[in-house]
C-alpha positions as CSV (number, residue, x, y, z in Angstrom):
1,M,-23.2,-3.4,9.1
2,I,-20.3,-1.1,8.7
3,I,-20.4,2.7,8.2
4,V,-17.4,4.6,6.7
5,F,-17.0,8.4,7.2
6,G,-15.0,9.4,4.2
7,G,-14.8,12.2,1.6
8,T,-11.0,11.8,1.6
9,T,-8.3,9.8,-0.1
10,E,-8.5,7.5,2.9
11,G,-12.2,7.1,2.3
12,R,-11.6,6.1,-1.2
13,K,-9.1,3.5,-0.1
14,A,-11.5,2.2,2.5
15,V,-14.1,1.6,-0.1
16,E,-11.6,-0.4,-2.2
17,V,-10.9,-2.6,0.9
18,L,-14.5,-3.1,1.9
19,E,-15.6,-3.9,-1.7
20,E,-13.3,-6.9,-1.6
21,A,-15.8,-8.5,0.9
22,G,-18.8,-8.4,-1.4
23,N,-21.0,-7.3,1.5
24,A,-23.1,-4.2,2.0
25,Y,-21.9,-1.2,4.0
26,Y,-22.6,2.5,4.2
27,Y,-20.4,5.4,3.0
28,S,-21.0,8.9,4.4
29,T,-19.7,12.3,3.3
30,K,-20.6,15.8,4.4
31,T,-21.2,17.4,1.0
32,G,-21.9,14.5,-1.4
33,E,-19.4,16.0,-3.9
34,Q,-16.8,13.3,-3.8
35,D,-16.7,11.3,-7.1
36,I,-16.6,7.7,-6.0
37,A,-17.9,4.5,-7.4
38,L,-19.7,2.1,-5.0
39,H,-20.7,-1.4,-6.0
40,H,-21.8,-2.8,-2.6
41,G,-21.7,0.4,-0.6
42,H,-24.8,2.6,0.0
43,R,-24.0,6.3,0.0
44,I,-25.4,8.7,2.5
45,D,-24.6,12.4,2.3
46,G,-25.0,15.3,4.7
47,A,-23.5,16.2,8.1
48,L,-24.7,14.2,11.1
49,D,-24.8,15.6,14.6
50,A,-24.4,13.3,17.6
51,E,-28.1,12.6,17.9
52,A,-28.6,11.9,14.2
53,M,-25.5,9.7,14.0
54,Q,-26.5,7.6,17.0
55,A,-30.1,7.2,15.6
56,F,-28.6,6.1,12.3
57,C,-26.4,3.5,13.9
58,R,-29.3,2.1,15.9
59,E,-31.6,2.0,13.0
60,H,-29.2,0.2,10.7
61,D,-27.5,-2.1,13.2
62,I,-24.1,-0.5,12.8
63,R,-21.5,-2.8,14.4
64,L,-18.3,-1.1,13.2
65,I,-17.4,2.5,12.4
66,V,-14.5,3.4,10.1
67,D,-13.4,7.0,10.6
68,A,-11.6,7.8,7.4
69,A,-12.4,11.5,7.6
70,H,-9.9,14.4,7.2
71,P,-7.5,14.7,10.1
72,F,-8.7,18.3,10.7
73,A,-12.3,17.3,10.9
74,S,-12.2,17.5,14.7
75,Q,-15.9,17.9,15.3
76,L,-16.7,14.8,13.2
77,H,-14.1,12.8,15.1
78,Q,-15.7,14.0,18.4
79,T,-19.2,13.0,17.2
80,I,-17.9,9.6,16.2
81,A,-16.2,9.1,19.5
82,Q,-19.5,10.0,21.3
83,A,-21.5,7.5,19.2
84,S,-18.9,4.8,19.8
85,E,-19.0,5.3,23.6
86,A,-22.8,5.6,23.8
87,L,-23.6,2.6,21.7
88,N,-20.5,0.5,22.5
89,I,-19.4,0.3,18.8
90,P,-15.7,-0.2,18.0
91,V,-14.0,2.4,15.7
92,I,-11.2,2.0,13.3
93,R,-9.5,5.3,12.7
94,Y,-7.9,5.4,9.2
95,E,-5.0,7.8,9.8
96,R,-2.6,9.3,7.2
97,I,1.1,8.7,7.0
98,Y,3.1,11.7,8.1
99,P,6.7,12.6,7.3
100,P,8.9,13.9,10.1
101,R,8.4,17.5,10.9
102,D,10.8,19.7,9.1
103,P,12.6,22.1,11.5
104,D,12.8,24.7,8.7
105,I,9.0,25.1,8.9
106,T,7.2,27.3,11.4
107,W,4.8,25.0,13.2
108,I,1.7,26.4,14.8
109,D,-1.1,24.8,16.9
110,D,-3.9,27.1,15.8
111,Y,-4.6,30.1,13.4
112,S,-4.1,32.7,16.1
113,Q,-0.3,31.8,16.1
114,V,0.2,32.7,12.5
115,P,3.3,35.1,12.6
116,T,2.4,38.7,11.9
117,D,5.9,39.8,10.7
118,I,4.9,39.2,7.1
119,N,3.3,41.3,4.4
120,T,1.5,38.8,2.2
121,L,0.3,35.3,2.9
122,L,-1.2,32.5,0.7
123,A,-3.5,30.4,2.8
124,T,-4.2,26.9,1.4
125,T,-6.0,25.7,4.5
126,G,-9.5,25.5,3.0
127,V,-12.5,27.7,2.7
128,Q,-13.7,27.0,6.3
129,S,-10.5,28.7,7.6
130,I,-11.2,32.1,6.0
131,S,-13.1,33.6,9.0
132,K,-10.3,32.5,11.3
133,L,-7.7,34.3,9.2
134,K,-9.6,37.6,8.8
135,P,-7.9,39.2,11.9
136,L,-4.6,39.1,10.0
137,E,-6.1,41.5,7.4
138,A,-6.8,44.0,10.2
139,Q,-3.1,44.0,11.0
140,G,-2.2,45.0,7.4
141,I,-1.4,41.6,6.0
142,K,-2.6,40.8,2.5
143,V,-4.1,37.3,2.6
144,F,-4.9,35.2,-0.5
145,Y,-7.1,32.2,-0.1
146,R,-6.7,29.2,-2.4
147,I,-9.9,27.3,-2.6
148,L,-11.6,24.7,-4.8
149,N,-13.1,26.3,-8.0
150,R,-16.7,25.3,-7.4
151,D,-19.8,27.4,-6.8
152,S,-20.4,26.2,-3.2
153,S,-16.8,27.0,-2.1
154,I,-16.8,30.4,-3.7
155,A,-20.2,31.3,-2.1
156,L,-18.9,30.2,1.3
157,A,-15.7,32.2,0.9
158,K,-17.6,35.4,0.1
159,K,-20.0,34.8,2.9
160,Q,-16.9,34.9,5.2
161,G,-15.8,38.2,3.7
162,A,-13.3,37.1,1.1
163,T,-13.2,39.4,-2.0
164,D,-12.7,38.3,-5.6
165,D,-9.1,39.6,-5.7
166,Q,-8.3,37.4,-2.7
167,L,-9.5,34.2,-4.2
168,C,-7.3,31.9,-6.2
169,F,-8.0,28.3,-7.3
170,Y,-6.5,24.9,-7.6
171,E,-5.2,24.1,-11.0
172,D,-2.8,21.6,-9.6
173,A,-2.5,20.4,-6.0
174,N,1.0,21.8,-5.8
175,D,0.4,24.9,-7.8
176,I,1.2,28.3,-6.2
177,P,-1.0,30.7,-8.2
178,V,0.1,34.0,-6.6
179,E,3.2,35.8,-5.4
180,A,3.3,35.8,-1.6
181,E,5.9,36.1,1.1
182,A,4.7,33.2,3.1
183,I,2.4,30.2,2.6
184,L,0.1,28.6,5.2
185,L,-0.4,24.8,4.9
186,K,-2.1,22.1,6.9
187,E,-0.1,19.1,8.0
188,S,-2.0,16.9,5.6
189,G,0.3,13.9,5.4
190,L,1.6,12.0,2.4
191,S,-1.8,11.4,0.9
192,G,-2.6,15.2,1.2
193,G,0.5,16.0,-0.8
194,F,2.2,17.9,2.1
195,P,5.8,17.1,1.1
196,E,5.2,18.2,-2.5
197,K,3.5,21.4,-1.4
198,V,6.5,22.1,0.9
199,E,9.0,21.5,-1.9
200,A,7.0,23.8,-4.3
201,A,7.0,26.6,-1.7
202,K,10.7,26.1,-1.0
203,A,11.5,26.4,-4.7
204,R,9.7,29.8,-4.7
205,G,11.7,30.9,-1.6
206,M,8.5,31.3,0.5
207,R,8.4,31.1,4.3
208,I,6.4,28.0,5.2
209,I,4.0,28.0,8.1
210,A,2.2,24.7,8.9
211,L,-0.8,24.1,11.1
212,K,-0.2,20.9,13.1
213,R,-2.7,18.1,12.7
214,P,-5.0,17.7,15.7
215,Q,-4.5,14.6,17.9
216,C,-7.4,12.2,17.9
217,S,-7.3,11.8,21.6
218,M,-11.0,11.8,22.1
219,F,-11.4,8.1,21.2
220,N,-11.7,5.6,24.0
221,G,-10.1,2.1,24.2
222,Q,-12.4,0.9,21.5
223,C,-10.4,2.7,18.8
224,S,-8.0,0.8,16.5
225,M,-5.5,3.0,14.6
226,V,-4.5,2.0,11.0
227,N,-2.7,4.0,8.3
228,G,-3.1,1.9,5.2
229,P,-5.4,-0.6,3.4
230,Y,-3.8,-3.8,4.7
231,G,-4.1,-2.6,8.3
232,L,-7.7,-1.6,7.7
233,R,-8.6,-5.0,6.3
234,R,-7.0,-6.8,9.2
235,A,-8.7,-4.6,11.7
236,V,-12.1,-5.3,10.1
237,E,-11.4,-9.0,10.1
238,K,-10.6,-8.8,13.8
239,L,-13.5,-6.6,14.9
240,F,-16.2,-7.8,12.5
241,P,-14.9,-11.3,11.4
242,E,-18.0,-12.3,9.5
243,F,-17.8,-9.3,7.1
244,Y,-15.1,-11.0,4.9
245,P,-15.8,-14.6,3.7
246,L,-12.0,-15.2,3.8
247,H,-9.4,-13.7,6.0
248,S,-6.0,-12.3,5.0
249,G,-2.6,-13.5,6.5
250,L,1.0,-12.5,6.8
251,T,3.9,-13.3,4.5
252,T,6.9,-15.1,5.8
253,G,8.8,-11.8,5.1
254,T,6.5,-9.9,7.5
255,C,6.8,-12.6,10.1
256,A,10.6,-12.5,9.8
257,T,10.5,-8.7,10.1
258,A,8.4,-8.8,13.2
259,A,10.7,-11.4,14.8
260,A,13.7,-9.3,13.8
261,V,12.3,-6.2,15.4
262,A,11.4,-8.0,18.6
263,A,14.8,-9.7,18.8
264,T,16.6,-6.4,18.3
265,F,14.5,-4.8,21.0
266,Q,15.2,-7.8,23.2
267,L,19.0,-7.3,22.6
268,L,19.0,-3.5,23.1
269,K,16.9,-3.9,26.3
270,K,19.1,-6.6,27.7
271,E,22.2,-4.6,27.0
272,A,20.5,-1.3,28.1
273,L,21.9,0.2,24.9
274,A,19.1,2.3,23.7
275,D,15.8,4.0,23.8
276,S,13.7,4.3,20.7
277,S,10.8,6.5,19.7
278,L,9.0,3.3,18.7
279,F,9.1,1.8,22.2
280,T,9.1,2.8,25.8
281,L,11.4,0.6,27.9
282,H,9.1,-1.2,30.3
283,S,9.9,-4.1,32.6
284,S,8.4,-6.5,30.1
285,L,8.9,-6.9,26.3
286,P,6.0,-6.0,24.0
287,D,3.7,-8.7,22.8
288,E,3.1,-6.8,19.6
289,V,5.6,-4.8,17.5
290,P,5.1,-2.3,14.7
291,V,6.1,-3.4,11.2
292,V,6.3,-0.9,8.3
293,L,5.1,-2.7,5.1
294,P,6.7,-1.9,1.7
295,N,3.7,0.4,0.9
296,G,4.7,2.6,3.9
297,E,1.8,1.7,6.2
298,T,2.4,0.3,9.7
299,I,0.7,-2.8,11.1
300,M,1.0,-4.3,14.6
301,V,2.2,-8.0,14.6
302,A,2.1,-10.4,17.5
303,V,5.4,-11.8,18.7
304,G,6.8,-13.9,21.4
305,Y,10.2,-14.5,23.1
306,G,12.4,-17.5,23.8
307,N,15.8,-17.8,25.4
308,G,17.9,-15.3,23.4
309,Y,15.5,-15.1,20.4
310,A,12.1,-13.7,19.4
311,Y,9.5,-15.4,17.2
312,C,6.4,-14.7,15.1
313,I,3.9,-17.4,14.3
314,K,3.1,-17.5,10.6
315,E,-0.6,-16.6,10.0
316,A,-1.8,-17.6,6.5
317,G,-5.4,-16.6,7.1
318,D,-7.6,-18.6,4.8
319,D,-5.0,-19.0,2.1
320,P,-3.9,-22.6,1.8
321,D,-0.2,-22.6,2.9
322,V,1.9,-25.4,4.3
323,T,3.8,-22.8,6.3
324,N,0.7,-21.7,8.3
325,G,1.4,-21.9,12.1
326,I,5.2,-22.2,11.9
327,E,7.5,-20.1,14.1
328,V,9.8,-17.8,12.3
329,R,12.5,-16.9,14.7
330,A,15.2,-14.3,14.9
331,K,18.3,-13.7,17.0
332,A,20.0,-10.3,17.2
333,H,23.6,-9.7,18.1
334,P,26.2,-6.9,17.8
335,Q,29.0,-7.4,15.2
336,P,31.9,-5.5,13.7
337,L,30.7,-2.6,11.5
338,P,31.9,-3.1,8.0
339,K,33.6,-0.1,6.5
340,G,31.2,1.6,4.0
341,G,28.9,-1.4,4.2
342,E,25.4,-2.0,5.4
343,P,25.2,-1.7,9.2
344,V,22.4,-4.3,9.4
345,A,23.4,-7.8,8.3
346,I,20.7,-10.4,7.7
347,E,21.7,-14.1,8.0
348,G,20.0,-17.3,7.3
349,G,20.0,-20.2,9.8
350,E,18.5,-23.6,10.4
351,G,15.3,-24.1,8.4
352,V,15.9,-21.2,6.0
353,G,16.8,-22.5,2.5
354,T,19.7,-21.7,0.3
355,F,19.7,-20.6,-3.4
356,T,21.5,-23.2,-5.4
357,L,20.7,-21.9,-8.9
358,P,21.0,-18.5,-10.7
359,G,18.0,-16.4,-11.5
360,F,17.0,-15.2,-8.0
361,D,17.6,-11.9,-6.4
362,F,20.8,-13.1,-4.9
363,P,23.6,-15.5,-6.2
364,P,23.8,-19.2,-5.4
365,G,24.9,-19.9,-1.9
366,S,22.9,-17.0,-0.5
367,P,20.2,-17.6,2.1
368,A,16.7,-17.8,0.4
369,I,15.6,-14.5,1.7
370,N,14.2,-12.4,-1.2
371,K,15.0,-8.8,-1.9
372,A,11.7,-7.3,-0.6
373,P,11.8,-8.9,2.8
374,R,15.5,-8.1,3.2
375,E,14.8,-4.5,2.5
376,M,11.7,-4.5,4.8
377,I,13.8,-6.0,7.7
378,R,16.5,-3.4,7.2
379,Q,14.1,-0.5,7.0
380,N,12.3,-1.6,10.2
381,L,15.5,-2.0,12.1
382,K,17.0,1.3,11.0
383,E,15.5,3.4,13.7
384,L,16.2,0.9,16.5
385,Y,19.8,0.7,15.4
386,E,20.3,4.4,15.0
387,H,18.9,5.1,18.4
388,S,21.2,2.6,20.1
389,T,24.8,3.1,21.1
390,L,25.9,0.5,18.6
391,P,27.0,3.1,16.0
392,S,29.0,5.0,18.5
393,L,30.7,1.8,19.6
394,G,31.6,1.1,16.0
395,E,29.4,-2.0,15.9
396,G,26.8,-3.1,13.4
397,L,23.7,-5.3,14.0
398,G,23.5,-8.9,12.9
399,V,20.1,-10.6,12.7
400,G,19.9,-14.4,12.1
401,L,16.6,-15.9,10.9
402,F,15.8,-19.6,11.5
403,V,12.7,-21.7,11.2
404,P,12.2,-24.9,13.3
405,H,11.2,-27.8,11.0
406,G,11.7,-25.6,8.0
407,T,13.7,-28.3,6.2
408,E,10.9,-30.8,6.5
409,I,8.2,-28.2,5.5
410,A,10.1,-27.1,2.4
411,R,9.8,-30.6,0.9
412,R,6.1,-29.9,0.5
413,T,6.7,-26.7,-1.4
414,F,8.0,-25.8,-4.9
415,N,11.4,-24.9,-3.4
416,P,13.2,-28.2,-4.4
417,R,12.0,-27.7,-8.0
418,L,13.3,-24.2,-8.0
419,G,16.7,-25.1,-6.6
420,I,16.1,-23.8,-3.1
421,E,17.5,-26.4,-0.7
422,G,17.7,-26.9,3.0
423,G,14.6,-25.0,4.1
424,I,11.8,-22.6,3.3
425,S,12.2,-19.3,1.5
426,I,11.5,-15.9,3.2
427,I,9.3,-14.2,0.6
428,G,6.5,-11.6,0.2
429,V,6.3,-8.4,-1.8
430,S,3.4,-6.7,-0.2
431,G,3.8,-8.2,3.3
432,I,0.2,-9.4,3.4
433,V,-1.3,-12.6,2.0
434,K,-4.8,-12.2,0.5
435,P,-6.8,-15.4,0.7
436,F,-7.0,-17.5,-2.4
437,S,-10.6,-18.2,-3.5
438,E,-11.1,-18.7,-7.2
439,V,-14.8,-17.9,-7.1
440,A,-14.4,-14.9,-4.9
441,F,-11.5,-13.5,-6.9
442,I,-13.3,-13.9,-10.2
443,D,-16.3,-12.3,-8.7
444,S,-14.2,-9.3,-7.6
445,I,-12.8,-9.1,-11.1
446,R,-16.3,-8.9,-12.5
447,K,-17.2,-6.1,-10.0
448,C,-14.1,-4.2,-11.0
449,M,-14.8,-4.6,-14.7
450,T,-18.3,-3.4,-14.2
451,V,-17.0,-0.3,-12.3
452,A,-14.5,0.3,-15.1
453,Q,-17.2,0.2,-17.7
454,A,-19.4,2.5,-15.7
455,S,-16.5,5.0,-15.4
456,G,-17.0,5.8,-19.1
457,S,-13.4,5.0,-19.9
458,E,-12.7,4.4,-23.6
459,R,-10.4,1.5,-22.6
460,V,-10.0,-1.1,-19.8
461,V,-6.4,-2.0,-18.9
462,I,-6.0,-5.4,-17.2
463,N,-2.8,-6.3,-15.3
464,S,-1.5,-9.1,-13.1
465,G,-0.8,-6.8,-10.2
466,G,0.5,-3.4,-8.9
467,K,3.9,-3.6,-10.5
468,S,2.7,-4.2,-14.1
469,E,-0.1,-1.7,-13.6
470,R,2.4,1.0,-12.5
471,F,4.4,0.5,-15.7
472,V,1.4,0.4,-18.1
473,K,-0.3,3.5,-16.5
474,A,2.4,5.6,-18.0
475,L,1.1,4.8,-21.4
476,Y,-2.5,5.8,-20.5
477,P,-2.1,8.9,-18.3
478,T,-5.6,10.1,-19.1
479,L,-7.5,7.0,-18.1
480,P,-9.3,7.0,-14.7
481,Q,-8.1,4.8,-11.9
482,Q,-11.2,2.6,-12.3
483,A,-10.1,1.7,-15.8
484,F,-7.2,-0.4,-14.4
485,V,-8.2,-3.9,-13.3
486,E,-6.1,-6.6,-11.7
487,Y,-6.6,-10.1,-13.1
488,G,-4.2,-12.0,-10.9
489,N,-3.8,-15.2,-12.8
490,Y,-7.3,-15.3,-14.4
491,I,-6.6,-13.9,-17.8
492,G,-9.1,-16.0,-19.6
493,E,-11.9,-15.3,-17.2
494,T,-11.2,-11.6,-17.3
495,L,-11.4,-11.5,-21.1
496,K,-14.6,-13.5,-21.0
497,I,-16.1,-10.9,-18.6
498,A,-15.0,-8.1,-20.9
499,H,-16.8,-9.8,-23.8
500,E,-20.0,-10.3,-21.7
501,L,-20.0,-6.7,-20.6
502,G,-19.5,-5.5,-24.2
503,I,-16.2,-3.8,-23.5
504,K,-14.6,-2.9,-26.9
505,N,-11.0,-1.9,-26.2
506,V,-8.9,-3.9,-23.8
507,T,-5.2,-3.7,-23.1
508,L,-3.5,-6.7,-21.4
509,G,-0.3,-6.0,-19.5
510,V,1.6,-9.2,-18.8
511,M,5.1,-9.9,-17.4
512,L,7.3,-12.7,-18.8
513,G,6.6,-15.3,-16.2
514,K,2.9,-15.3,-17.0
515,A,3.4,-14.5,-20.6
516,V,5.2,-17.8,-21.5
517,K,2.4,-19.8,-19.8
518,L,-0.3,-17.8,-21.6
519,A,1.6,-18.2,-24.9
520,A,1.4,-22.0,-24.4
521,G,-2.4,-21.8,-24.0
522,H,-2.7,-21.6,-20.2
523,L,-5.4,-19.0,-19.6
524,D,-5.1,-19.5,-15.8
525,T,-1.4,-18.9,-15.0
526,H,-1.4,-19.9,-11.3
527,S,1.5,-22.2,-10.5
528,R,-1.1,-24.8,-9.3
529,K,-2.4,-25.0,-12.9
530,A,0.6,-24.3,-15.1
531,T,4.4,-24.4,-15.0
532,M,7.0,-23.1,-17.3
533,D,7.3,-25.2,-20.5
534,K,11.0,-25.1,-21.6
535,D,10.3,-27.0,-24.8
536,F,7.7,-24.5,-25.9
537,I,10.0,-21.6,-25.0
538,R,12.7,-23.2,-27.1
539,Q,10.2,-23.4,-30.0
540,M,9.4,-19.6,-29.6
541,L,13.1,-18.8,-29.4
542,A,13.7,-20.7,-32.7
543,E,10.8,-18.8,-34.3
544,A,12.4,-15.5,-33.2
545,G,15.8,-16.6,-34.6
546,C,17.3,-16.8,-31.1
547,D,19.9,-19.5,-30.4
548,I,20.6,-19.6,-26.7
549,D,20.9,-22.4,-24.1
550,I,18.0,-22.3,-21.5
551,S,18.6,-25.8,-20.0
552,D,19.6,-24.3,-16.6
553,I,17.1,-21.5,-16.1
554,T,14.6,-21.8,-13.3
555,L,12.6,-18.6,-13.8
556,A,11.3,-17.2,-17.1
557,R,12.7,-13.7,-16.3
558,E,16.2,-15.0,-16.8
559,L,15.5,-15.0,-20.5
560,W,15.8,-11.2,-20.5
561,E,19.4,-11.4,-19.4
562,R,20.3,-14.1,-21.9
563,L,18.8,-12.7,-25.0
564,P,21.0,-10.5,-27.2
565,S,19.6,-7.0,-27.2
566,E,19.0,-7.1,-31.0
567,K,16.7,-10.1,-30.5
568,L,14.6,-8.8,-27.6
569,Q,11.9,-7.3,-29.9
570,A,11.7,-10.4,-32.1
571,F,11.3,-12.7,-29.1
572,A,8.7,-10.4,-27.5
573,S,6.7,-10.2,-30.7
574,T,6.7,-14.0,-31.0
575,I,5.4,-14.4,-27.4
576,I,2.7,-11.7,-28.0
577,R,1.6,-13.5,-31.2
578,H,1.1,-16.8,-29.4
579,C,-0.7,-15.0,-26.6
580,A,-3.0,-13.3,-29.1
581,T,-3.8,-16.7,-30.6
582,H,-5.4,-17.9,-27.4
583,C,-6.8,-14.5,-26.2
584,N,-8.3,-12.9,-29.2
585,P,-11.1,-15.5,-29.6
586,L,-12.3,-14.6,-26.0
587,L,-12.9,-11.0,-27.1
588,P,-14.5,-11.6,-30.6
589,N,-16.3,-8.2,-30.7
590,G,-13.5,-6.1,-29.3
591,T,-9.9,-5.1,-29.9
592,L,-7.2,-6.6,-27.7
593,T,-3.8,-4.9,-27.3
594,I,-1.1,-7.1,-25.6
595,L,1.9,-5.5,-23.9
596,L,4.8,-7.5,-22.6
597,I,6.7,-5.9,-19.8
598,D,10.1,-6.7,-18.5
599,D,11.4,-6.2,-14.9
600,E,12.8,-2.7,-15.7
601,G,9.4,-1.5,-17.0
602,N,10.3,-1.7,-20.7
603,I,7.2,-2.4,-22.7
604,Y,7.1,-4.4,-26.0
């Protein structure tokens, strides 16, 4: 069994990750006041001291602890560390992502270091900090305390000596409700809104004082550090492998990035060109390197080294993938720095395919390395490059990617049909591959729909993934997060579930690639089940009064570029009408709204 100590944004994210497994776990908070929906999780509330925590872990056979508590909850971190050591239970510490420390901010280690050369101070450090700040009042400083507007917080504030005129409340996380010379913040990271709070204070001309986050140094060697949902899932899969029926993997883009980072480090070490804050130069090269994913979190990826190159072995997890187990290799070398150009150049080599048709992120003749992995590679190499002497020498960094046997492997993929020749493509938007299991995925949809219904939302919005959800959310800003459900490819099954649950109002957000398949009657749009039907697309174009040649398109999204602007709405309406023909019967007692979304976020 797993226990999560949460009550935070990270706790909420941990719940989303663990719910994907469909297995039971415990979720613990100190106050019980966090609004969170649990389907498989069992909630326990109230503070646990060391003895009580260890007793709970023994009684419930806890085999893994996820510490997703607030970074400033030092006592809880200490108690968890004690339980881990006493009971030999591994811990995953779910940390936050922190921006670099701004030199214009006054950084302090504890409350006693708050500068006293100020007249008024707005403290946003929480109700528990009031007693620690009371000495400032004795020195003539007027202190305002911004706390949560709830009875328990107000009572605790007054117990510590705060008066009514000193209390102000959160209307908005970045709101500054009083005029004060300075503001005291906690270094709460990105999820704590720290950058936004800093910007709001700067806009008011306030002096900013920030309490540094405490270092979680009390954990022993059994602690794994993660700072995002993908890293958490992979850590759980490693430490408690039976918790998830299917395990995740890495995209070729992530493997290429890891190999590129290792190869660059190999180059810089060999040439003794640089030191980097990411690495310490030891006598041996690291067998794991950090890779920052597109969502901003960092995961550690295993790498290896050959003669002048580094490699990462593709790990597909339990997702069926012909590229599983292949080596994605990278070679790094200095090269002339282009004037005004990108200092990091990414090249394709043996086993990496070439785009031969239009419609991809890059023109024909370019190596088949998609936009997302290219950007991920550049972002991950940026710090290594900037900490080297390459810039001062007027040199850029070239990284070549190659895949042994990639040409042979590519014949067993869809690449030849798409016009990608000579090897595999380097792809991946999120950086992580979630395992494909139809039964498990549909079951997770059902759970999410049940939670959406339980949220009391007037409408459930179903989307194919994060991108379409982000665009549609703007239309429904008042709906709770639980109202947005990902259907992946299973549009038909999701609508059937909505009908079974009696959900009355459903919005379906769909992008063009899936929409043309759905319009043709394919309620499961996975590429294994359905492909783009050009003849049917021609029929819909004719119905919309559009006369364009589509004989050479390889991806449906190319249609957006070919359609005259005055015909876009007519074509979109035609597609939506055909989609409705197949979808409406699945929701006979409800109202279905279908929204077609283009790559720029325009909604029809």
